[in-house]
N, C-alpha and C positions, 0 to 999 in steps of 0.2 A: 465267152460273152460274146452277144452279137454287136456290131457295130452300132446300132440304133441304141441298145440298152446303154451302151460304152456314152454315147452322145448324152443322153438324158442324165445319166449320173453327173458328167461335166457339167451340164447346164444347171442341174440343182446342185451341185458344188459352188458353182459361179454364183448362184445366187444368195446361197450360204454365206460366201465370202464377203458379197456387197452388203449383206443384211448385219454382218459383223461391224463392217466400215461404217455404216450409217448407225449402228448403236455405241461405235465408239466416238463419233461424231457426238451424238446426242450426249454420252458421258460427259465429254469435255465441254459442252454447252451448259449441262447442268452444274459441272463443278464451278464454271466460271460465273453463273447464277448464283451458286450458294455463296462464293466468296463474296460477290456484290451484295447478297443480303448479309452478311456476315459485317463488312465494312459498314452498310447502313444500320445495322443493328449495333454496332459500337460507338457509332456517330450519336445515335439517338440516346444510348445509355449515356454517354458523354453530356448531351443538351440537356438531358433529364435532372442528372448529378448537379451540374451547373447550375439550372434553374432554381433544383431544391435547395440548392446550399444559398445560391444568391436570395430567395426568399425567405428561409430560415435566419440569415444575417439581417434581413430588413426587418423581421420580425423583432429580433433581440434587439435591435436598435430603436425600434418603436416602444418596445416594453421599457428597457432603460429610459427613455425620453419620459414615458409615461408615470415611472417611479420618481425621476427627478421632479416633474411637475406636480407630483401627489406631495413629495416632501417640501415643495416651496409652498403649495396650498395650505398644508398643515401648519406650517410655520407662521403665514401669513393669519390664518386662522386664530393661531395662539397670539399673535401681536394684536389682532383686532379685541380678542375676548378680554386680555390685558387692558388695552385702552379703553373700553367698554367699563371695565369694572373701574379703573381709576377714574373716569368720569362719573359714574354713578357713586363713588364715594364724594367727589367734590360737590355734587349736587346735593348729597345727602348733608354735607358740612354746610353749603350755602342755605339749605333748608333751614337747617338746625340753627344758623346765625339769625335767619328771618325769625324763626319761631321764639328765638331769646330776645329779639327787641320786642 
């Protein structure tokens, strides 16, 4: 082999070695980026889970409060209906007495 050809092969080998080194650096950076993305995804998943759980608990509390209010209103409606019937009965008795006189 000629000296010139040997020099070209050495230069090409040197360029390949440099390219491999750059590729390794890029791979390292890519792995770091992937790790960072995984951490962000984990964090986002935790945030979403916390938000969804909080929202669900809030809705459950709201529904429980609505059920309690509904039950209270039903009792009050029944009480008012009972009072109204009593008043109507009293009124009928008073009207009956007036008619008797």
